[in-house]
C-alpha positions as CSV (number, residue, x, y, z in Angstrom):
1,F,82.0,-12.1,8.4
2,Y,84.4,-10.9,5.7
3,R,88.0,-11.8,5.2
4,V,90.4,-9.0,5.5
5,G,94.0,-10.5,5.0
6,N,94.4,-12.9,8.0
7,L,91.4,-11.0,9.6
8,V,87.6,-11.2,9.1
9,V,85.4,-8.4,9.5
10,E,81.9,-8.9,10.9
11,A,80.0,-6.2,9.2
12,A,76.4,-5.6,7.8
13,A,75.2,-7.8,5.0
14,S,76.9,-5.9,2.0
15,A,79.6,-7.5,-0.2
16,L,82.2,-5.0,0.7
17,P,82.3,-2.5,3.9
18,Q,80.4,0.4,3.4
19,A,80.4,4.0,5.0
20,G,78.1,3.9,7.8
21,E,78.5,0.3,9.1
22,R,79.8,-0.7,12.3
23,G,81.6,-4.0,12.6
24,A,84.5,-6.0,14.4
25,L,87.8,-7.4,13.2
26,Q,88.3,-10.9,14.1
27,V,91.6,-13.0,13.5
28,V,90.9,-16.1,11.2
29,G,93.0,-18.7,13.0
30,G,92.7,-17.9,16.7
31,G,89.3,-16.1,16.5
32,A,90.3,-13.3,18.9
33,Y,89.0,-10.0,18.0
34,V,91.0,-6.8,17.4
35,C,90.7,-4.1,20.1
36,A,91.4,-0.5,20.6
37,D,92.7,-1.0,23.8
38,L,92.3,2.2,26.1
39,N,94.8,1.1,28.7
40,L,97.4,1.0,26.2
41,A,99.2,4.2,25.1
42,N,97.7,5.6,22.1
43,A,94.8,3.1,22.0
44,V,97.2,0.4,20.0
45,L,95.2,-2.1,18.2
46,V,95.6,-5.6,19.5
47,A,93.9,-9.1,18.7
48,D,93.4,-10.8,22.2
49,R,89.8,-10.4,23.1
50,A,87.4,-13.4,23.2
51,A,84.0,-11.3,22.4
52,A,83.4,-8.2,20.4
53,N,82.2,-5.6,22.8
54,T,82.6,-1.6,22.5
55,W,86.2,-1.6,22.3
56,E,86.2,-4.2,19.6
57,K,83.9,-2.3,17.5
58,F,84.6,-0.1,14.3
59,D,82.7,2.3,12.2
60,V,83.4,2.4,8.5
61,V,83.7,6.1,7.3
62,S,83.8,7.4,3.8
63,G,87.3,8.9,3.2
64,G,86.3,10.2,-0.2
65,G,86.3,8.6,-3.7
66,S,87.3,5.0,-3.0
67,Y,89.0,5.4,0.4
68,L,87.4,4.3,3.6
69,A,88.7,4.8,7.4
70,F,88.0,3.0,10.5
71,K,86.9,4.8,13.6
72,A,87.4,3.2,16.9
73,A,83.9,2.9,18.9
74,A,86.3,2.8,22.1
75,N,87.3,6.6,21.7
76,A,85.9,7.9,18.4
77,R,89.5,8.2,17.0
78,F,90.5,6.9,13.7
79,V,92.7,3.9,13.2
80,C,96.2,4.9,11.9
81,A,98.7,3.1,10.0
82,E,102.0,5.4,10.7
83,N,104.9,5.2,8.5
84,Q,103.1,3.9,5.5
85,G,101.8,1.0,7.5
86,T,105.0,-0.3,8.9
87,A,104.3,0.9,12.8
88,T,101.8,-0.6,15.3
89,L,98.0,0.2,14.3
90,R,96.7,2.8,16.7
91,A,93.2,4.3,17.2
92,N,94.6,7.9,18.2
93,R,93.7,10.3,15.4
94,A,90.9,12.9,15.6
95,S,90.7,13.1,11.8
96,A,91.3,10.8,9.0
97,G,94.3,11.9,6.4
98,G,96.5,9.8,4.4
99,W,97.8,7.3,6.9
100,E,94.1,6.6,8.1
101,H,92.6,5.9,4.7
102,C,92.8,2.6,3.0
103,T,91.1,1.2,-0.2
104,V,88.9,-2.0,-0.4
105,E,89.4,-4.7,-3.0
106,A,87.4,-7.9,-3.5
107,M,89.0,-11.1,-3.2
108,S,87.7,-14.8,-3.0
109,G,85.7,-15.1,0.1
110,G,85.7,-11.5,1.1
111,F,87.9,-8.3,0.6
112,V,91.5,-7.1,1.4
113,L,92.4,-3.6,2.8
114,K,95.2,-1.7,1.1
C-alpha cells in the first residue's frame, strides 16, 4: 500500500505509482476503499466500501511529462478534480485534461498527489 495524503494506494511494487498499474485507494483511518459509484450521478467517488472490487480499482495513466491521471475500472472514465480540486471528485471524463492530471511527490512512507 502507498500513502496518498489521508488515503493509501494499493498498487504494484514500485516506489511511486507508474503508468500502466492498477490499484485501489483505501482510507487510512477507517480502512474503507474509494469507489467510483456508478449508482450516483456522474460516478461520484465515495470512500465507503469494505473490499476492493472492480468499482474500487483505478488505472494509472500517463498524462505526459511528470503528470498522471487515474481512470476508473468501473466505467473507463478519468477521475476529475473540477474547479481546481474544490468540487467533488468524479470519474466522468472521457479524456484527461488539466483537471484530470496530477503530479506525484515522494513523502515519508509513500507519496502525495497534487
